[in-house]
C-alpha beads as a LAMMPS data file, in Angstrom:
LAMMPS data file: protein, C-alpha beads

308 atoms
307 bonds

1 atom types
1 bond types

-500.0 500.0 xlo xhi
-500.0 500.0 ylo yhi
-500.0 500.0 zlo zhi

Masses

1 110.0

Atoms # bond

1 1 1 121.378 110.624 51.281
2 1 1 121.012 106.754 51.031
3 1 1 121.826 106.585 47.307
4 1 1 121.693 109.882 45.535
5 1 1 123.226 110.010 42.025
6 1 1 125.017 107.513 39.908
7 1 1 127.021 106.079 42.830
8 1 1 123.899 104.117 43.788
9 1 1 124.586 101.924 40.681
10 1 1 127.871 100.639 42.121
11 1 1 128.006 97.449 44.214
12 1 1 131.356 98.491 45.513
13 1 1 129.904 101.765 46.856
14 1 1 127.176 99.753 48.506
15 1 1 129.566 97.218 49.977
16 1 1 131.803 100.000 51.419
17 1 1 128.744 101.733 53.001
18 1 1 129.015 104.802 50.802
19 1 1 125.453 104.213 49.636
20 1 1 122.581 102.266 51.211
21 1 1 120.908 101.045 48.003
22 1 1 121.563 97.525 46.759
23 1 1 122.139 98.007 42.984
24 1 1 121.721 94.248 42.340
25 1 1 118.334 93.935 44.027
26 1 1 117.180 97.088 42.301
27 1 1 118.552 96.071 38.845
28 1 1 120.637 99.246 38.421
29 1 1 123.116 99.565 35.595
30 1 1 126.738 99.832 36.580
31 1 1 127.499 101.696 33.319
32 1 1 125.487 104.689 34.674
33 1 1 128.365 105.075 37.228
34 1 1 131.401 104.052 35.187
35 1 1 131.714 103.227 31.507
36 1 1 134.419 103.561 28.763
37 1 1 132.348 106.212 27.117
38 1 1 132.459 108.455 30.170
39 1 1 134.783 111.460 30.050
40 1 1 136.677 111.588 33.272
41 1 1 136.524 109.695 36.600
42 1 1 133.233 108.557 38.098
43 1 1 131.282 111.093 40.088
44 1 1 129.972 110.537 43.580
45 1 1 127.540 113.264 44.608
46 1 1 128.003 114.426 48.240
47 1 1 125.026 116.428 49.546
48 1 1 125.389 117.877 53.079
49 1 1 122.872 119.582 55.364
50 1 1 123.066 123.207 54.385
51 1 1 123.540 124.480 57.914
52 1 1 126.452 122.003 58.516
53 1 1 128.306 122.407 55.250
54 1 1 130.832 124.923 56.668
55 1 1 131.607 122.374 59.395
56 1 1 132.469 119.764 56.769
57 1 1 134.614 122.204 54.810
58 1 1 136.463 123.179 57.959
59 1 1 136.925 119.420 58.801
60 1 1 138.667 118.926 55.435
61 1 1 141.048 121.845 56.189
62 1 1 141.670 120.511 59.729
63 1 1 142.327 116.946 58.510
64 1 1 144.558 117.680 55.539
65 1 1 145.862 121.175 56.218
66 1 1 145.553 124.305 54.171
67 1 1 148.759 123.281 52.286
68 1 1 147.100 120.155 50.897
69 1 1 143.438 121.188 50.627
70 1 1 141.970 124.246 48.983
71 1 1 138.665 125.518 47.651
72 1 1 138.290 125.958 43.889
73 1 1 137.968 129.417 42.409
74 1 1 135.049 130.597 40.266
75 1 1 136.257 133.117 37.602
76 1 1 133.613 135.693 36.950
77 1 1 133.907 137.131 33.404
78 1 1 132.513 140.295 31.892
79 1 1 129.081 140.135 30.345
80 1 1 127.309 142.958 28.577
81 1 1 125.906 144.789 31.618
82 1 1 129.005 144.456 33.863
83 1 1 131.341 145.541 30.989
84 1 1 129.281 148.660 30.165
85 1 1 128.973 149.562 33.865
86 1 1 132.677 149.196 34.592
87 1 1 133.847 151.038 31.476
88 1 1 131.463 153.893 32.196
89 1 1 132.829 154.074 35.715
90 1 1 136.436 154.023 34.431
91 1 1 135.679 156.939 32.106
92 1 1 134.204 159.003 34.948
93 1 1 130.496 158.884 34.109
94 1 1 128.066 159.267 37.043
95 1 1 126.486 156.394 38.947
96 1 1 123.129 157.196 37.429
97 1 1 124.460 157.018 33.936
98 1 1 126.232 153.741 34.683
99 1 1 122.976 152.173 35.944
100 1 1 120.908 153.510 33.083
101 1 1 123.261 152.333 30.340
102 1 1 123.882 148.898 31.913
103 1 1 120.083 148.260 32.197
104 1 1 119.798 148.806 28.399
105 1 1 121.940 145.663 27.862
106 1 1 120.210 142.313 28.066
107 1 1 122.260 139.692 26.263
108 1 1 125.167 141.283 24.451
109 1 1 124.489 140.997 20.677
110 1 1 126.118 144.106 19.283
111 1 1 122.881 145.480 17.885
112 1 1 122.711 149.205 17.472
113 1 1 119.359 149.583 19.121
114 1 1 120.617 148.043 22.379
115 1 1 123.513 150.529 22.752
116 1 1 121.569 153.511 21.560
117 1 1 122.499 156.536 23.677
118 1 1 125.601 154.933 25.178
119 1 1 128.833 156.834 24.345
120 1 1 130.784 155.154 21.590
121 1 1 133.912 155.018 23.735
122 1 1 132.083 153.114 26.416
123 1 1 130.692 150.600 23.896
124 1 1 134.093 150.177 22.249
125 1 1 135.872 149.445 25.518
126 1 1 133.039 147.221 26.719
127 1 1 133.262 145.207 23.540
128 1 1 136.986 144.678 23.999
129 1 1 136.752 143.296 27.515
130 1 1 133.698 141.131 26.936
131 1 1 134.297 137.602 28.236
132 1 1 137.584 138.595 29.940
133 1 1 137.976 137.783 33.694
134 1 1 136.444 140.469 35.938
135 1 1 137.101 139.005 39.405
136 1 1 137.468 135.785 41.271
137 1 1 134.982 134.159 43.576
138 1 1 134.881 130.765 45.336
139 1 1 133.118 127.743 43.884
140 1 1 129.918 126.935 45.760
141 1 1 131.274 123.635 47.169
142 1 1 134.329 122.583 45.136
143 1 1 137.463 121.521 47.024
144 1 1 140.666 119.928 45.896
145 1 1 142.680 117.534 48.122
146 1 1 146.272 116.904 46.978
147 1 1 149.007 114.338 47.917
148 1 1 151.659 117.079 47.834
149 1 1 151.602 120.785 48.646
150 1 1 149.031 122.371 46.351
151 1 1 151.205 125.347 45.805
152 1 1 153.726 123.029 44.026
153 1 1 150.913 122.190 41.555
154 1 1 148.991 125.396 40.910
155 1 1 148.756 128.966 42.170
156 1 1 147.135 129.461 45.568
157 1 1 145.978 132.474 47.505
158 1 1 144.888 132.759 51.166
159 1 1 141.168 133.014 51.710
160 1 1 139.523 135.713 53.806
161 1 1 138.658 133.176 56.442
162 1 1 141.529 132.136 58.683
163 1 1 143.488 128.976 57.794
164 1 1 141.807 128.514 54.419
165 1 1 143.241 128.504 50.943
166 1 1 141.744 129.129 47.482
167 1 1 143.132 127.903 44.178
168 1 1 143.495 130.495 41.490
169 1 1 142.111 128.037 38.974
170 1 1 138.499 127.132 38.238
171 1 1 137.088 123.605 37.920
172 1 1 137.927 123.273 34.238
173 1 1 141.614 124.182 34.871
174 1 1 141.741 121.589 37.756
175 1 1 140.252 118.914 35.541
176 1 1 142.659 119.703 32.716
177 1 1 145.709 118.708 34.828
178 1 1 144.031 115.832 36.591
179 1 1 143.138 117.308 39.966
180 1 1 139.957 115.686 41.362
181 1 1 137.406 118.147 42.592
182 1 1 135.182 117.168 45.570
183 1 1 131.764 118.923 45.511
184 1 1 130.546 119.553 49.051
185 1 1 127.187 120.918 48.268
186 1 1 124.615 122.063 50.819
187 1 1 121.069 120.820 50.561
188 1 1 118.367 122.465 52.646
189 1 1 115.994 119.578 52.524
190 1 1 118.539 117.365 54.367
191 1 1 118.412 119.817 57.237
192 1 1 114.625 119.771 57.171
193 1 1 114.654 115.834 57.209
194 1 1 117.138 115.946 60.168
195 1 1 114.832 118.304 62.111
196 1 1 111.836 116.120 61.358
197 1 1 113.691 112.990 62.541
198 1 1 114.686 114.890 65.746
199 1 1 111.057 115.838 66.381
200 1 1 109.879 112.219 65.841
201 1 1 112.505 110.986 68.325
202 1 1 111.538 113.728 70.814
203 1 1 107.778 113.324 70.671
204 1 1 107.298 109.690 69.616
205 1 1 110.448 108.046 70.995
206 1 1 111.287 106.570 67.562
207 1 1 114.677 106.546 65.935
208 1 1 114.242 106.872 62.154
209 1 1 116.768 105.297 59.762
210 1 1 116.212 106.667 56.247
211 1 1 117.791 103.579 54.724
212 1 1 115.381 101.295 56.456
213 1 1 112.042 102.963 55.847
214 1 1 109.068 100.864 54.861
215 1 1 108.814 101.597 51.151
216 1 1 105.334 99.947 50.916
217 1 1 103.550 102.208 53.408
218 1 1 100.034 102.687 51.828
219 1 1 99.358 106.010 53.543
220 1 1 102.340 107.616 51.833
221 1 1 101.176 106.568 48.397
222 1 1 97.596 107.683 49.125
223 1 1 98.932 111.084 50.167
224 1 1 100.965 111.448 47.009
225 1 1 98.181 110.344 44.769
226 1 1 96.200 113.312 46.136
227 1 1 99.141 115.569 45.239
228 1 1 99.472 116.407 48.883
229 1 1 103.217 116.860 48.497
230 1 1 104.129 120.461 49.509
231 1 1 107.358 120.183 51.395
232 1 1 108.148 116.683 50.031
233 1 1 111.597 116.764 48.368
234 1 1 111.564 116.146 44.558
235 1 1 107.749 115.948 44.165
236 1 1 106.549 119.414 45.298
237 1 1 106.782 121.404 42.109
238 1 1 103.642 122.387 40.219
239 1 1 104.526 119.950 37.404
240 1 1 104.978 117.052 39.813
241 1 1 101.816 117.844 41.760
242 1 1 99.922 117.931 38.413
243 1 1 101.296 114.536 37.414
244 1 1 100.929 112.624 40.678
245 1 1 97.133 112.209 40.470
246 1 1 97.419 110.940 36.984
247 1 1 100.241 108.517 37.619
248 1 1 98.838 107.502 41.061
249 1 1 102.053 105.834 42.425
250 1 1 101.475 102.516 44.173
251 1 1 104.943 101.158 44.565
252 1 1 108.345 102.711 45.070
253 1 1 109.422 102.319 41.551
254 1 1 106.495 104.528 40.546
255 1 1 108.107 107.316 42.537
256 1 1 111.367 106.691 40.784
257 1 1 109.623 107.126 37.436
258 1 1 107.693 110.194 38.662
259 1 1 110.905 112.021 39.509
260 1 1 112.645 111.010 36.294
261 1 1 109.665 111.952 34.076
262 1 1 109.375 115.575 35.142
263 1 1 112.659 116.693 33.681
264 1 1 113.418 118.877 30.670
265 1 1 114.578 115.935 28.526
266 1 1 111.531 113.637 28.957
267 1 1 109.134 116.574 28.785
268 1 1 110.720 117.961 25.550
269 1 1 111.113 114.463 24.121
270 1 1 107.420 113.693 24.576
271 1 1 107.760 110.777 26.987
272 1 1 105.475 111.929 29.821
273 1 1 102.020 111.388 28.289
274 1 1 102.849 108.072 26.482
275 1 1 104.172 106.599 29.689
276 1 1 101.154 107.626 31.816
277 1 1 98.707 106.347 29.183
278 1 1 100.581 102.993 29.035
279 1 1 100.853 102.914 32.817
280 1 1 97.117 103.298 33.181
281 1 1 96.288 100.744 30.522
282 1 1 94.938 103.225 27.960
283 1 1 97.589 102.532 25.378
284 1 1 99.427 99.228 24.653
285 1 1 103.107 98.823 25.517
286 1 1 105.173 98.961 22.283
287 1 1 108.936 98.952 21.592
288 1 1 110.696 100.784 18.773
289 1 1 112.508 97.422 18.105
290 1 1 112.201 94.085 19.788
291 1 1 115.882 94.248 20.839
292 1 1 115.030 97.219 23.032
293 1 1 112.499 95.315 25.112
294 1 1 114.845 94.048 27.865
295 1 1 116.218 97.593 28.473
296 1 1 112.829 99.412 28.359
297 1 1 110.615 96.741 29.980
298 1 1 110.367 98.561 33.283
299 1 1 109.621 101.886 31.598
300 1 1 106.942 100.416 29.309
301 1 1 108.895 101.118 26.144
302 1 1 109.483 104.836 26.949
303 1 1 112.904 106.401 27.332
304 1 1 113.467 108.981 30.068
305 1 1 116.420 107.600 32.171
306 1 1 119.895 108.850 31.288
307 1 1 120.912 105.156 31.087
308 1 1 118.310 104.607 28.370

Bonds

1 1 1 2
2 1 2 3
3 1 3 4
4 1 4 5
5 1 5 6
6 1 6 7
7 1 7 8
8 1 8 9
9 1 9 10
10 1 10 11
11 1 11 12
12 1 12 13
13 1 13 14
14 1 14 15
15 1 15 16
16 1 16 17
17 1 17 18
18 1 18 19
19 1 19 20
20 1 20 21
21 1 21 22
22 1 22 23
23 1 23 24
24 1 24 25
25 1 25 26
26 1 26 27
27 1 27 28
28 1 28 29
29 1 29 30
30 1 30 31
31 1 31 32
32 1 32 33
33 1 33 34
34 1 34 35
35 1 35 36
36 1 36 37
37 1 37 38
38 1 38 39
39 1 39 40
40 1 40 41
41 1 41 42
42 1 42 43
43 1 43 44
44 1 44 45
45 1 45 46
46 1 46 47
47 1 47 48
48 1 48 49
49 1 49 50
50 1 50 51
51 1 51 52
52 1 52 53
53 1 53 54
54 1 54 55
55 1 55 56
56 1 56 57
57 1 57 58
58 1 58 59
59 1 59 60
60 1 60 61
61 1 61 62
62 1 62 63
63 1 63 64
64 1 64 65
65 1 65 66
66 1 66 67
67 1 67 68
68 1 68 69
69 1 69 70
70 1 70 71
71 1 71 72
72 1 72 73
73 1 73 74
74 1 74 75
75 1 75 76
76 1 76 77
77 1 77 78
78 1 78 79
79 1 79 80
80 1 80 81
81 1 81 82
82 1 82 83
83 1 83 84
84 1 84 85
85 1 85 86
86 1 86 87
87 1 87 88
88 1 88 89
89 1 89 90
90 1 90 91
91 1 91 92
92 1 92 93
93 1 93 94
94 1 94 95
95 1 95 96
96 1 96 97
97 1 97 98
98 1 98 99
99 1 99 100
100 1 100 101
101 1 101 102
102 1 102 103
103 1 103 104
104 1 104 105
105 1 105 106
106 1 106 107
107 1 107 108
108 1 108 109
109 1 109 110
110 1 110 111
111 1 111 112
112 1 112 113
113 1 113 114
114 1 114 115
115 1 115 116
116 1 116 117
117 1 117 118
118 1 118 119
119 1 119 120
120 1 120 121
121 1 121 122
122 1 122 123
123 1 123 124
124 1 124 125
125 1 125 126
126 1 126 127
127 1 127 128
128 1 128 129
129 1 129 130
130 1 130 131
131 1 131 132
132 1 132 133
133 1 133 134
134 1 134 135
135 1 135 136
136 1 136 137
137 1 137 138
138 1 138 139
139 1 139 140
140 1 140 141
141 1 141 142
142 1 142 143
143 1 143 144
144 1 144 145
145 1 145 146
146 1 146 147
147 1 147 148
148 1 148 149
149 1 149 150
150 1 150 151
151 1 151 152
152 1 152 153
153 1 153 154
154 1 154 155
155 1 155 156
156 1 156 157
157 1 157 158
158 1 158 159
159 1 159 160
160 1 160 161
161 1 161 162
162 1 162 163
163 1 163 164
164 1 164 165
165 1 165 166
166 1 166 167
167 1 167 168
168 1 168 169
169 1 169 170
170 1 170 171
171 1 171 172
172 1 172 173
173 1 173 174
174 1 174 175
175 1 175 176
176 1 176 177
177 1 177 178
178 1 178 179
179 1 179 180
180 1 180 181
181 1 181 182
182 1 182 183
183 1 183 184
184 1 184 185
185 1 185 186
186 1 186 187
187 1 187 188
188 1 188 189
189 1 189 190
190 1 190 191
191 1 191 192
192 1 192 193
193 1 193 194
194 1 194 195
195 1 195 196
196 1 196 197
197 1 197 198
198 1 198 199
199 1 199 200
200 1 200 201
201 1 201 202
202 1 202 203
203 1 203 204
204 1 204 205
205 1 205 206
206 1 206 207
207 1 207 208
208 1 208 209
209 1 209 210
210 1 210 211
211 1 211 212
212 1 212 213
213 1 213 214
214 1 214 215
215 1 215 216
216 1 216 217
217 1 217 218
218 1 218 219
219 1 219 220
220 1 220 221
221 1 221 222
222 1 222 223
223 1 223 224
224 1 224 225
225 1 225 226
226 1 226 227
227 1 227 228
228 1 228 229
229 1 229 230
230 1 230 231
231 1 231 232
232 1 232 233
233 1 233 234
234 1 234 235
235 1 235 236
236 1 236 237
237 1 237 238
238 1 238 239
239 1 239 240
240 1 240 241
241 1 241 242
242 1 242 243
243 1 243 244
244 1 244 245
245 1 245 246
246 1 246 247
247 1 247 248
248 1 248 249
249 1 249 250
250 1 250 251
251 1 251 252
252 1 252 253
253 1 253 254
254 1 254 255
255 1 255 256
256 1 256 257
257 1 257 258
258 1 258 259
259 1 259 260
260 1 260 261
261 1 261 262
262 1 262 263
263 1 263 264
264 1 264 265
265 1 265 266
266 1 266 267
267 1 267 268
268 1 268 269
269 1 269 270
270 1 270 271
271 1 271 272
272 1 272 273
273 1 273 274
274 1 274 275
275 1 275 276
276 1 276 277
277 1 277 278
278 1 278 279
279 1 279 280
280 1 280 281
281 1 281 282
282 1 282 283
283 1 283 284
284 1 284 285
285 1 285 286
286 1 286 287
287 1 287 288
288 1 288 289
289 1 289 290
290 1 290 291
291 1 291 292
292 1 292 293
293 1 293 294
294 1 294 295
295 1 295 296
296 1 296 297
297 1 297 298
298 1 298 299
299 1 299 300
300 1 300 301
301 1 301 302
302 1 302 303
303 1 303 304
304 1 304 305
305 1 305 306
306 1 306 307
307 1 307 308
């Protein structure tokens, strides 16, 4: 995507062509990307068309080799239901009993009512193995690329797919010894956008460049103001569709605000309604302290960006 995530705040990323958003022109804070307070290296989000993600993963293996690149493991631990089910199976109880007892457990809290009817031996063993590793999976998109054979750094096993390797460590283990994890995550909407661009090229003869779209197209804002946004990435949820007619976006920055507002933090922090009322001229713009005015000028005194 042209500038998804905090990497869009970096002028270096923009100059290198990693992102297509000019952080200077858009007044973006570099500290959102890299700051002394941040724990760990900066993070650049890499979203890939969902139906092409496997090709990208295979490209990494082909370029660096299975000795230098590997997927990160995901360690699945025992929770209440899985612990009860597996211990009942180990003790020879029937499949029906395993299912019935495991369904009694919601979130393991040790309350007697929740384990009523489950044999004491099953409960005792399930309690002992709770939070212990059950099996290993593969992280949804995490990969590690190393400058030396990965087997010299951490334990590795061969994956089921030919010519692929999997670390026997999870993402936290990798971070603890300084290995950098690359997240190659699939995003279905990118595939949808690609298909749409192909259709436009086929039927209209137009080559669409997402980084060069006209951000002032009135018809787009009119459509969004009507909450006609089903299938439009980031603004198609019920909460977004309920907010769009109230906010009535008229410029691109209004859409930036719209996406940032409908998040758990701003909603729980009570920033949504004050911003909309100020945006529509119902309430005056006020700041908690005059020194906050430069930072909160564009958000009308409300705080809902992470950099706020």
